matplotlib code that plots the C-alpha trace (Angstrom):
import matplotlib.pyplot as plt

x = [-9.6, -13.3, -15.7, -18.4, -21.4, -21.3, -24.1, -25.1, -23.6, -20.4, -17.9, -17.4, -15.4, -12.2, -11.3, -8.0, -7.7, -5.7, -8.5, -11.0, -8.7, -8.4, -12.2, -12.3, -9.8, -12.1, -14.8, -12.6, -11.2, -14.8, -15.6, -16.7, -18.9, -20.6, -22.1, -19.4, -15.8, -13.2, -10.1, -7.1, -4.3, -5.8, -2.6, -2.0, -5.6, -6.0, -2.8, -4.2, -7.3, -5.3, -2.7, -4.8, -4.9, -1.5, -0.3, -2.6, -0.5, 1.5, -1.6, -3.7, -0.9, -1.1, -4.3, -5.1, -8.1, -10.5, -11.5, -14.3, -11.9, -13.1, -10.7, -10.1, -11.7, -10.7, -13.5, -12.5, -8.8, -6.8, -6.2, -2.4, -2.2, -4.9, -3.2, 0.2, -1.4, -2.9, 0.5, 2.2, -0.4, 0.5, 4.2, 3.7, 1.4, 4.0, 6.6, 4.5, 4.2, 3.9, 0.4, -0.7, 0.6, -1.1, -4.5, -4.1, -2.9, -5.9, -8.2, -6.9, -7.1, -10.8, -11.2, -9.4, -12.0, -14.7, -12.7, -12.2, -15.9, -16.4, -13.6, -14.9, -18.4, -16.9, -14.9, -11.6, -9.4, -6.1, -7.3, -8.8, -5.5, -3.6, -6.1, -5.9, -2.1, -2.4, -4.9, -2.5, 0.4, -1.6, -2.6, 1.0, 2.1, -0.5, 0.5, 4.1, 3.3, 1.0, 3.9, 6.3, 4.0, 2.8, 5.3, 4.7, 2.3, 1.0, -0.8, -1.9, -5.6, -5.4, -4.0, -7.0, -10.5, -12.9, -10.1, -8.8, -12.3, -13.2, -10.1, -10.6, -14.3, -13.5, -11.1, -13.7, -16.6, -14.8, -13.5, -16.9, -18.8, -16.2, -16.2, -20.0, -19.9, -17.0, -18.4, -22.1, -23.2, -26.7, -27.9, -28.9, -26.4, -25.4, -22.1, -20.9, -19.4, -18.2, -19.7, -17.9, -18.4, -17.3, -20.8, -21.6, -23.7, -25.0, -25.2, -27.6, -26.4, -29.0, -28.6, -30.6, -31.0, -28.2, -25.2, -26.4, -26.1, -28.1, -26.4, -28.5, -27.5, -25.1, -21.5, -19.6, -18.8, -20.9, -24.1, -22.7, -19.6, -18.8, -16.4, -15.1, -12.8, -11.5, -11.5, -11.0, -14.0, -13.3, -14.7, -15.7, -16.1, -14.1, -10.6, -8.7, -5.5, -4.1, -2.0, -5.2, -6.7, -3.6, -3.6, -7.3, -6.7, -3.9, -6.2, -9.3, -10.6, -10.6, -13.9, -14.6, -17.4, -18.9, -21.0, -22.6, -23.0, -26.0, -27.7, -31.0, -32.8, -31.7, -34.4, -34.1, -35.7, -34.4, -33.3, -35.9, -34.9, -31.6, -32.2]
y = [-21.0, -20.2, -20.1, -17.6, -16.5, -18.6, -18.0, -19.1, -15.9, -15.6, -17.9, -17.9, -15.4, -17.1, -15.8, -16.7, -17.9, -14.8, -12.5, -14.6, -14.3, -10.5, -10.2, -12.4, -10.0, -7.1, -8.8, -9.7, -6.2, -5.0, -7.9, -7.2, -4.7, -4.4, -7.9, -9.8, -10.3, -8.6, -10.5, -10.0, -9.6, -8.0, -7.9, -11.7, -12.7, -10.4, -11.8, -15.3, -14.4, -12.8, -15.6, -18.7, -19.7, -18.4, -21.8, -21.7, -19.0, -21.3, -23.4, -20.4, -19.0, -22.1, -23.9, -27.5, -28.9, -31.4, -34.5, -32.6, -29.8, -27.2, -25.3, -27.3, -25.6, -25.6, -28.1, -30.7, -31.2, -34.4, -35.2, -35.2, -31.9, -30.3, -31.3, -30.0, -26.7, -26.5, -27.4, -24.6, -22.2, -22.9, -22.5, -19.1, -17.9, -18.9, -16.7, -13.7, -15.0, -18.2, -17.3, -16.5, -19.9, -21.5, -20.1, -21.2, -24.7, -25.2, -23.8, -26.4, -29.1, -28.5, -28.3, -31.7, -33.2, -32.2, -33.5, -36.8, -37.3, -36.8, -39.1, -41.8, -41.4, -42.1, -45.1, -43.3, -45.2, -43.8, -40.2, -40.7, -42.1, -39.1, -36.7, -38.4, -38.0, -34.4, -33.6, -35.3, -33.3, -30.0, -30.9, -31.6, -28.3, -26.3, -28.0, -27.0, -23.4, -23.3, -24.4, -22.0, -19.0, -19.9, -17.6, -14.6, -12.1, -10.9, -14.3, -14.9, -14.5, -15.9, -19.4, -21.1, -20.4, -17.7, -15.6, -18.5, -19.5, -16.0, -15.7, -19.1, -18.3, -14.9, -16.6, -19.3, -16.9, -14.5, -17.4, -19.0, -15.8, -15.0, -18.6, -18.6, -15.3, -16.3, -19.7, -18.6, -21.1, -21.3, -19.1, -18.9, -20.4, -20.1, -19.1, -19.8, -16.9, -15.8, -12.9, -10.3, -12.3, -15.6, -16.8, -18.9, -17.0, -17.9, -15.5, -16.2, -14.9, -14.3, -13.1, -10.2, -8.8, -6.7, -8.4, -7.5, -9.7, -9.5, -10.8, -11.4, -10.7, -8.1, -9.1, -6.2, -2.6, 0.2, -0.2, -2.0, -3.0, -2.9, -5.7, -6.7, -9.1, -9.4, -12.1, -12.7, -13.3, -16.4, -16.6, -20.2, -22.9, -25.8, -26.0, -28.5, -28.2, -26.5, -24.3, -23.2, -22.2, -20.3, -18.3, -17.6, -16.3, -14.1, -12.5, -12.4, -9.0, -8.3, -7.7, -6.6, -8.2, -5.9, -7.0, -5.1, -6.6, -5.1, -5.2, -7.1, -3.8, -2.8, -2.9, -5.1, -8.1, -11.6, -13.2, -15.7, -19.3, -18.2, -16.7]
z = [-8.7, -8.7, -11.8, -11.3, -13.4, -16.5, -19.0, -22.6, -23.9, -21.9, -20.2, -16.5, -14.5, -13.3, -9.8, -8.2, -4.6, -3.9, -5.0, -3.0, 0.1, -0.4, -0.3, 2.8, 4.3, 3.5, 5.4, 8.4, 8.9, 9.7, 12.0, 15.6, 17.4, 20.8, 20.5, 18.5, 19.5, 17.4, 16.1, 18.5, 17.9, 14.8, 12.7, 12.9, 12.4, 9.4, 8.0, 8.4, 6.5, 3.7, 3.5, 4.2, 0.6, -0.5, -1.4, -4.5, -6.2, -8.5, -9.4, -10.2, -12.4, -14.6, -13.8, -14.9, -16.6, -15.2, -17.3, -19.1, -20.3, -17.8, -15.5, -12.4, -9.4, -5.7, -4.9, -7.6, -6.9, -6.8, -3.1, -3.1, -5.0, -2.8, 0.5, -0.7, -1.6, 1.9, 3.4, 1.3, 2.5, 6.1, 5.4, 3.7, 6.5, 9.1, 7.4, 8.5, 12.1, 14.0, 15.3, 11.8, 10.7, 13.7, 12.7, 9.1, 10.1, 12.3, 9.6, 7.1, 9.8, 10.1, 6.3, 6.1, 8.4, 6.0, 3.1, 4.9, 5.3, 1.6, 0.6, 3.0, 1.5, -1.9, -0.7, -1.7, 0.8, -0.6, -0.4, 3.0, 4.3, 2.9, 4.5, 7.9, 7.8, 6.8, 9.6, 12.1, 10.8, 11.1, 14.7, 15.6, 14.0, 15.9, 19.2, 18.6, 18.0, 21.0, 23.1, 21.5, 22.0, 25.5, 27.2, 24.9, 26.6, 23.2, 22.7, 26.3, 25.5, 22.0, 22.3, 24.0, 25.1, 23.7, 22.3, 20.2, 19.1, 18.1, 15.9, 14.3, 13.6, 12.1, 9.6, 8.9, 8.5, 6.2, 4.2, 3.8, 2.9, 0.2, -1.1, -1.4, -3.3, -5.6, -6.4, -6.7, -4.1, -2.7, 0.2, 3.0, 5.3, 8.9, 10.5, 14.1, 15.8, 19.3, 21.3, 23.3, 26.5, 24.9, 24.2, 21.1, 18.4, 15.0, 12.0, 9.1, 5.8, 3.1, -0.5, -1.7, -5.2, -6.7, -5.0, -1.5, 1.6, 4.8, 8.0, 11.1, 13.8, 12.5, 13.3, 11.6, 12.6, 11.2, 9.2, 6.2, 4.3, 0.6, -0.6, -4.0, -5.9, -9.4, -12.1, -15.8, -18.0, -20.2, -23.7, -23.1, -20.5, -22.0, -23.5, -25.5, -23.4, -20.4, -22.7, -24.5, -21.1, -20.1, -23.4, -22.8, -19.3, -20.5, -23.1, -20.9, -19.8, -16.0, -14.3, -10.7, -8.6, -6.0, -3.0, -0.1, 3.4, 5.3, 8.7, 9.0, 9.2, 5.7, 3.0, 0.0, -1.7, -1.2, -4.5, -5.6, -4.7, -3.3, 0.1]

ax = plt.figure().add_subplot(projection="3d")
ax.plot(x, y, z, "-o")
ax.set_aspect("equal")
plt.show()
């Protein structure tokens, strides 16, 4: 779950991981042009983007509270619960296809490496040990599917090399843009990407006024792309119990967040202090 846009006059917008992943999918389906590699095979890569957080469904249906009484967000999870959710996401993605599962498993392996660095910095030995085990499990799972799919001509150019990197980076880029928007995190930031000839590229993402983003160089098709997600506007930010939160979510009105992704040549002011 993400909490977006809290103010003194209104509680935050609670956005599920499913809606975040849906917005990431909207970004990924536009990815690629004359300069940037397109995802291929597109069906499996787009499925990976849509399903990469599918293990969160049960948690988001009945979210827990953190010690302060706020809804527990994706970046403040207890390590065993977090890793099991990632594991379930891989399982669900693989039900669509093994290559989809492979991309999601490798994506969470990379996220686990970042999580491990944070746990080690906080001297959380138990969490770090669990995360190392998870990363090793994902690496073994990816290796198994690479072997299983090696003889399938559909994946000949997508298991290793630039094709594999391009697909992984499309998933990572679409995920990160959507996360930053859903969580209201600070801009600008940079995204690694793969060009049409396999070269390494870097995209800078800046936030403009009015929910507009500028991407430079431009990695999408066309001149721009409109994306959106949905959330429920809570009446407050803290709750006395998980049951109280669940009742509040059930009664909360649904709002839609809209964003526009634009080429660097598009006009628009940068949001002060945010881009």
